[in-house]
C-alpha positions as CSV (number, residue, x, y, z in Angstrom):
1,X,1.1,8.9,1.6
2,X,-2.9,8.9,2.5
3,X,-4.8,6.8,0.1
4,X,-7.5,8.9,-1.6
5,X,-10.7,7.5,-3.4
6,X,-13.7,9.4,-4.6
7,X,-17.2,8.8,-3.8
8,X,-19.8,10.1,-6.5
9,X,-23.5,10.7,-6.4
10,X,-23.9,11.2,-10.3
11,X,-25.6,14.6,-9.9
12,X,-27.7,16.1,-12.0
13,X,-27.5,20.2,-12.5
14,X,-30.1,22.6,-12.8
15,X,-30.4,22.7,-16.7
16,X,-29.7,19.0,-17.8
17,X,-30.6,15.5,-17.3
18,X,-29.9,12.0,-16.4
19,X,-27.6,11.8,-19.5
20,X,-25.5,14.5,-19.0
21,X,-25.1,13.5,-15.1
22,X,-23.7,10.1,-16.1
23,X,-21.2,11.6,-19.0
24,X,-20.0,13.9,-16.1
25,X,-19.4,10.8,-13.7
26,X,-17.8,8.8,-16.1
27,X,-15.4,11.5,-17.3
28,X,-15.0,12.3,-13.6
29,X,-13.9,8.4,-12.9
30,X,-11.5,8.7,-15.8
31,X,-9.9,12.1,-14.4
32,X,-9.6,9.9,-10.6
33,X,-7.7,6.8,-12.4
34,X,-5.4,9.3,-14.3
35,X,-4.8,11.3,-10.8
36,X,-4.2,8.2,-8.9
37,X,-7.1,7.7,-6.9
38,X,-7.5,4.2,-5.3
39,X,-11.2,3.6,-6.0
40,X,-14.3,5.6,-7.3
41,X,-17.6,4.9,-5.6
42,X,-21.3,5.7,-6.9
43,X,-24.2,5.6,-4.1
44,X,-27.4,4.2,-4.5
45,X,-30.4,6.9,-4.0
46,X,-33.8,6.9,-5.2
47,X,-36.8,9.4,-6.0
48,X,-34.6,12.2,-6.1
49,X,-34.5,14.8,-9.1
50,X,-31.2,15.7,-8.4
51,X,-29.5,12.1,-8.6
52,X,-28.8,9.8,-11.3
53,X,-27.2,7.0,-9.6
54,X,-30.3,5.0,-8.6
55,X,-29.3,1.8,-10.9
56,X,-26.2,2.0,-9.3
57,X,-24.7,-1.5,-10.6
58,X,-25.6,-0.2,-14.4
59,X,-23.5,2.9,-13.8
60,X,-20.6,0.8,-12.5
61,X,-20.6,-1.6,-15.2
62,X,-20.4,1.8,-17.7
63,X,-17.5,3.2,-15.4
64,X,-15.6,0.2,-15.5
65,X,-16.2,0.0,-19.1
66,X,-14.4,3.5,-19.6
67,X,-11.7,3.0,-16.9
68,X,-8.9,0.4,-16.8
69,X,-7.5,0.2,-13.4
70,X,-9.1,2.2,-10.6
71,X,-11.3,0.1,-8.2
72,X,-15.1,0.8,-8.9
73,X,-17.6,-0.1,-6.2
74,X,-20.9,0.9,-4.5
75,X,-20.7,3.5,-1.7
76,X,-23.0,1.9,-1.0
77,X,-25.8,-0.3,-2.3
78,X,-28.7,-0.3,0.5
79,X,-29.1,-3.8,0.9
80,X,-32.8,-3.9,2.4
81,X,-34.0,-2.5,-1.1
82,X,-32.8,-5.9,-2.8
83,X,-32.3,-9.5,-2.2
84,X,-28.9,-10.4,-1.3
85,X,-29.3,-13.3,-4.3
86,X,-29.8,-10.5,-6.9
87,X,-27.0,-8.3,-5.6
88,X,-24.8,-11.2,-5.7
89,X,-25.6,-11.8,-9.4
90,X,-25.1,-8.1,-10.5
91,X,-21.6,-7.9,-8.6
92,X,-20.7,-11.3,-9.8
93,X,-21.1,-10.1,-13.1
94,X,-19.1,-6.9,-12.2
95,X,-16.2,-8.9,-11.2
96,X,-16.6,-11.1,-14.1
97,X,-16.3,-8.1,-16.4
98,X,-13.7,-6.2,-14.4
99,X,-11.6,-9.0,-12.3
100,X,-10.0,-7.8,-9.3
101,X,-11.8,-4.1,-9.3
102,X,-14.9,-4.3,-7.5
103,X,-16.0,-3.4,-4.3
104,X,-19.4,-3.9,-2.7
105,X,-20.3,-1.3,0.1
106,X,-23.4,-2.2,1.9
107,X,-25.6,0.3,3.7
108,X,-28.6,-0.5,6.1
109,X,-30.9,2.8,4.9
110,X,-33.2,2.7,2.1
111,X,-31.8,5.8,0.5
112,X,-35.2,7.3,0.3
113,X,-38.6,7.8,2.0
114,X,-41.2,5.6,2.9
115,X,-43.0,5.5,-0.7
116,X,-40.2,3.8,-2.0
117,X,-41.0,0.6,-0.2
118,X,-44.6,0.8,-1.9
119,X,-42.7,1.2,-5.4
120,X,-40.2,-1.5,-4.4
121,X,-43.1,-4.0,-3.4
122,X,-41.0,-4.3,0.5
123,X,-41.3,-4.0,3.7
124,X,-38.3,-1.8,4.1
125,X,-38.1,-1.4,7.8
126,X,-38.5,-5.2,8.2
127,X,-35.9,-5.3,5.6
128,X,-33.6,-3.3,7.7
129,X,-33.9,-5.3,10.7
130,X,-32.9,-8.6,8.3
131,X,-29.7,-6.5,7.2
132,X,-27.0,-8.8,9.4
133,X,-28.4,-11.8,8.1
134,X,-28.8,-10.3,4.9
135,X,-24.9,-9.8,4.8
136,X,-24.2,-12.9,5.7
137,X,-26.4,-14.6,3.3
138,X,-24.9,-12.3,0.7
139,X,-21.2,-13.2,1.8
140,X,-22.0,-17.0,1.6
141,X,-23.5,-16.4,-1.9
142,X,-20.1,-14.9,-3.2
143,X,-17.7,-17.1,-1.0
144,X,-19.5,-20.4,-0.8
145,X,-18.6,-20.7,2.8
146,X,-21.9,-21.7,4.0
147,X,-24.2,-24.5,2.4
148,X,-27.0,-22.6,0.3
149,X,-30.0,-24.2,-1.3
150,X,-29.4,-22.2,-4.5
151,X,-26.5,-20.8,-6.3
152,X,-25.4,-17.4,-8.1
153,X,-24.1,-17.6,-11.4
154,X,-22.0,-15.1,-12.0
155,X,-21.6,-14.6,-8.2
156,X,-20.0,-17.8,-6.6
157,X,-16.1,-17.4,-6.1
158,X,-16.7,-13.8,-7.5
159,X,-13.5,-12.0,-5.8
160,X,-15.7,-8.9,-4.7
161,X,-14.2,-6.8,-1.8
162,X,-17.2,-6.1,0.4
163,X,-17.5,-3.0,3.1
164,X,-20.2,-2.1,5.6
165,X,-21.0,1.7,5.4
166,X,-22.6,3.5,8.3
167,X,-22.9,6.5,10.4
168,X,-23.7,5.3,13.6
169,X,-22.6,2.2,16.2
170,X,-24.6,-0.3,14.5
171,X,-22.4,-0.5,11.5
172,X,-19.2,-0.1,13.8
173,X,-20.5,-3.3,15.7
174,X,-21.4,-5.3,12.7
175,X,-18.5,-4.4,10.5
176,X,-16.0,-5.7,13.6
177,X,-18.0,-8.8,14.3
178,X,-17.9,-9.6,10.7
179,X,-14.2,-8.8,9.9
180,X,-15.1,-6.4,7.1
181,X,-13.3,-3.0,6.3
182,X,-15.7,-0.1,7.4
183,X,-16.6,3.1,5.7
184,X,-18.0,6.2,7.9
185,X,-20.1,8.7,5.9
186,X,-18.7,11.6,8.0
187,X,-19.1,14.0,5.1
188,X,-23.3,14.2,5.9
189,X,-23.6,12.6,9.5
190,X,-20.3,13.2,11.4
191,X,-21.8,12.9,15.0
192,X,-20.8,9.5,16.2
193,X,-17.6,9.4,14.0
194,X,-15.1,9.0,16.7
195,X,-16.9,7.0,19.0
196,X,-17.9,4.6,16.1
197,X,-14.2,4.1,14.8
198,X,-13.4,3.4,18.4
199,X,-15.8,0.8,18.5
200,X,-15.0,-0.8,15.3
201,X,-11.2,-1.0,16.0
202,X,-11.8,-2.3,19.7
203,X,-14.3,-4.9,18.7
204,X,-12.9,-6.0,15.7
205,X,-12.4,-9.8,14.7
206,X,-10.1,-11.0,12.0
207,X,-11.9,-12.9,9.1
208,X,-10.8,-14.7,5.8
209,X,-11.3,-11.4,3.9
210,X,-9.4,-9.1,6.3
211,X,-7.1,-9.9,9.2
212,X,-6.8,-6.0,10.8
213,X,-9.2,-3.4,11.1
214,X,-9.5,-1.1,7.7
215,X,-11.0,2.4,7.9
216,X,-12.2,4.5,5.3
217,X,-13.9,8.2,6.1
218,X,-15.8,10.5,3.7
219,X,-14.8,14.2,3.6
220,X,-16.3,17.2,2.0
221,X,-13.1,18.3,-0.1
222,X,-13.3,21.3,-2.7
223,X,-9.8,22.3,-3.9
224,X,-9.2,25.3,-6.2
225,X,-6.4,28.0,-7.1
226,X,-7.9,30.2,-4.2
227,X,-9.3,29.8,-0.9
228,X,-12.0,32.1,-2.1
229,X,-12.5,30.2,-5.3
230,X,-13.0,26.9,-3.6
231,X,-15.4,28.5,-0.9
232,X,-17.7,29.7,-3.9
233,X,-17.6,26.1,-5.8
234,X,-18.6,24.8,-2.3
235,X,-21.7,26.6,-2.5
236,X,-23.6,24.6,-5.0
237,X,-23.6,21.5,-2.4
238,X,-24.5,23.8,0.3
239,X,-27.6,24.7,-1.4
240,X,-28.5,21.5,-2.0
241,X,-28.1,20.5,2.0
242,X,-30.3,23.1,3.1
243,X,-32.9,22.1,0.1
244,X,-32.8,18.5,1.2
245,X,-33.5,19.2,4.8
246,X,-36.2,21.8,3.9
247,X,-38.0,19.3,2.2
248,X,-37.3,20.8,-1.4
249,X,-34.4,18.7,-2.8
250,X,-33.8,19.4,-6.6
251,X,-31.1,19.6,-9.2
252,X,-27.5,20.8,-8.5
253,X,-27.7,25.0,-8.4
254,X,-25.1,27.1,-9.8
255,X,-22.7,28.8,-7.0
256,X,-24.1,31.8,-5.5
257,X,-21.4,34.2,-4.3
258,X,-21.9,35.0,-0.1
259,X,-24.5,32.4,0.0
260,X,-24.0,31.6,3.6
261,X,-24.7,35.2,4.2
262,X,-28.5,34.5,2.7
263,X,-29.3,31.5,4.6
264,X,-31.7,31.9,7.7
265,X,-29.4,31.2,11.0
266,X,-31.2,27.9,11.9
267,X,-30.4,26.5,8.1
268,X,-26.9,28.0,8.6
269,X,-26.2,26.1,11.7
270,X,-27.8,22.8,10.1
271,X,-25.3,23.3,7.4
272,X,-22.3,23.8,9.0
273,X,-23.1,20.8,11.3
274,X,-23.7,18.6,8.4
275,X,-20.7,19.6,6.7
276,X,-18.2,19.9,9.4
277,X,-15.8,17.2,8.0
278,X,-14.5,19.0,5.0
279,X,-11.7,20.7,3.3
280,X,-12.3,23.7,1.3
281,X,-9.8,25.9,0.1
282,X,-6.3,26.2,-1.9
283,X,-4.2,23.0,-2.1
284,X,-2.2,24.0,0.8
285,X,-5.4,24.7,3.0
286,X,-7.0,21.3,1.9
287,X,-3.3,19.1,2.5
288,X,-3.7,20.9,5.9
289,X,-7.6,20.0,6.8
290,X,-7.1,16.3,5.3
291,X,-3.8,16.1,7.5
292,X,-5.7,17.1,10.4
293,X,-8.5,14.8,10.0
294,X,-6.2,11.5,9.3
295,X,-4.7,12.6,12.6
296,X,-7.8,12.7,14.3
297,X,-9.4,9.8,12.9
298,X,-6.1,7.5,12.2
299,X,-8.3,6.7,9.0
300,X,-6.2,4.1,6.5
301,X,-8.2,5.9,3.5
302,X,-10.0,9.2,2.7
303,X,-13.3,9.1,0.6
304,X,-13.2,12.3,-1.4
305,X,-16.8,13.5,-1.7
306,X,-18.2,16.8,-2.8
307,X,-20.0,17.7,-6.2
308,X,-19.8,21.3,-8.2
309,X,-22.0,22.7,-10.6
310,X,-19.3,22.9,-13.2
311,X,-17.9,19.2,-13.8
312,X,-14.8,20.7,-14.9
313,X,-14.4,22.2,-11.4
314,X,-14.6,19.2,-9.6
315,X,-12.4,17.5,-12.0
316,X,-9.8,19.6,-11.6
317,X,-10.5,19.7,-7.5
318,X,-9.4,16.0,-7.6
319,X,-6.2,16.9,-9.3
320,X,-5.2,19.4,-7.1
321,X,-6.1,17.5,-4.1
322,X,-3.9,14.4,-5.0
323,X,-0.9,16.5,-5.9
324,X,-1.4,18.2,-2.7
325,X,-1.9,14.8,-0.6
326,X,1.2,13.2,-3.0
């Protein structure tokens, strides 16, 4: 049986605002828990009109309070935006509230353009260069394995599962060296997937937290009663990808029949390349596509991504996908 988890960006739909987006994400987490998904992750993004998950730890606190058993976590926290100490406090607090359920996935990208550095009062380029040291400091703040001049409370002793996220060989090498589980962002950056997983597994060093390499890989998954219905659902995210890469991001639009027939060839090629790691169709089609991906990657866990304009459609997509995979 393939372990399935969920990634959600707290999408804001056209005609709605953050309140509706947060309510929809909370309900989606409840549906994921009811369906038997292993974990529910929220990703940190900033300065984007169509995403409401920027205050990731706050969102996770709300989701944790609305659920009971599913693991909750960041997929991920962009550590260059923060001090390790503050993240230790935030996720130590989450662990105190929801013991044994909290994941801390860490990414190196800032999650927005250069203007974000000015808003955060940080040199994000320099902060990204310090990412490996910051990961070590954050881990030490949680575990106490290294003497530090300050103690995070909450934080020290928290049983938070730390992950490294990535879309390149850098993250794979660092995760292997530190003996951490590794999640690859193949749902939007598939180019280095196979090489990164090979590097991670071949260079992995056991740690106190993890004896064997553990890989999660993200897929765009849209399941519906028929292939045609699922393909229509996916056009909302396809439009969002094209708009983002065209420099005109916005809120999530409603689906458009035959959307691909309206897209210029260059934009269509870009979209198909970005979204090549996906499973779109009926339960049988989705099961077969995920099975091929697991066979290709040997992934221990699949992170199901892919937002829809109608929140109920994504809820049903999660139910159908989980039922199809068992």
